[in-house]
C-alpha positions as CSV (number, residue, x, y, z in Angstrom):
1,M,32.9,-43.5,11.8
2,A,33.6,-39.7,12.0
3,R,32.0,-37.6,9.4
4,Y,33.6,-34.4,8.0
5,V,31.2,-31.4,8.2
6,D,31.9,-28.4,6.1
7,D,30.8,-25.3,8.0
8,S,31.2,-23.1,5.0
9,Q,28.2,-24.7,3.4
10,Q,26.1,-23.7,6.3
11,Y,27.0,-20.1,5.9
12,V,26.4,-20.2,2.2
13,S,23.0,-21.7,2.6
14,T,22.0,-19.1,5.3
15,A,23.2,-16.3,3.0
16,T,21.3,-17.7,0.1
17,K,18.2,-18.1,2.3
18,T,18.5,-14.6,3.5
19,R,18.9,-13.2,0.0
20,R,15.9,-15.1,-1.2
21,Q,13.8,-13.9,1.7
22,Q,14.8,-10.3,0.9
23,E,14.0,-10.8,-2.8
24,D,10.6,-12.3,-1.9
25,Q,9.9,-9.3,0.4
26,R,10.7,-6.9,-2.4
27,R,8.7,-8.9,-4.9
28,M,5.6,-8.9,-2.6
29,A,5.9,-5.2,-1.9
30,Y,6.1,-4.5,-5.6
31,R,3.0,-6.7,-6.2
32,R,1.1,-5.0,-3.4
33,A,1.9,-1.6,-4.9
34,I,0.6,-2.8,-8.3
35,E,-2.6,-4.2,-6.7
36,D,-3.1,-1.0,-4.7
37,F,-2.6,1.1,-7.9
38,A,-5.1,-1.1,-9.8
39,E,-7.6,-0.8,-7.0
40,Q,-7.3,3.0,-6.9
41,R,-7.7,3.2,-10.6
42,R,-10.8,1.0,-10.6
43,L,-12.4,3.0,-7.8
44,Q,-11.6,6.2,-9.7
45,Q,-13.2,4.8,-12.8
46,E,-16.3,3.9,-10.8
47,L,-16.5,7.4,-9.3
48,L,-16.2,9.0,-12.7
49,D,-19.4,7.2,-13.7
50,F,-21.2,9.4,-11.2
51,P,-19.8,13.0,-11.3
52,E,-22.9,14.4,-9.7
53,L,-22.2,12.4,-6.5
54,I,-18.6,13.7,-6.4
55,A,-19.8,17.3,-6.7
56,A,-22.5,16.8,-4.1
57,N,-20.1,15.3,-1.6
58,Y,-17.6,18.0,-2.3
59,L,-20.2,20.7,-1.7
60,D,-21.4,19.1,1.5
61,A,-17.8,18.8,2.8
62,V,-17.2,22.5,2.0
63,R,-20.4,23.6,3.8
64,A,-19.6,21.5,6.8
65,A,-16.0,22.9,7.0
66,S,-17.2,26.4,6.7
67,R,-19.7,25.8,9.5
68,R,-16.9,24.4,11.7
69,N,-14.6,27.3,10.9
70,A,-17.2,30.0,11.4
71,R,-16.6,32.2,14.4
72,P,-19.4,32.5,16.9
73,A,-21.0,36.0,17.1
74,R,-20.2,38.0,20.3
């Protein structure tokens, strides 16, 4: 017994599958962006609890940079 196969259904399902995959990718990218933002915010809050460490690290970095950029005496 021969069976009739509707090829248009196959294209619709692949188009639907592709569209859903793209939506999932966008949704996951959005979710990762939110998680990254929340993590950055949490870390910033933790750093704000210790402002003296931020200042000390900044001063050390400035001193190291000035030593690297200093020209040797001739």
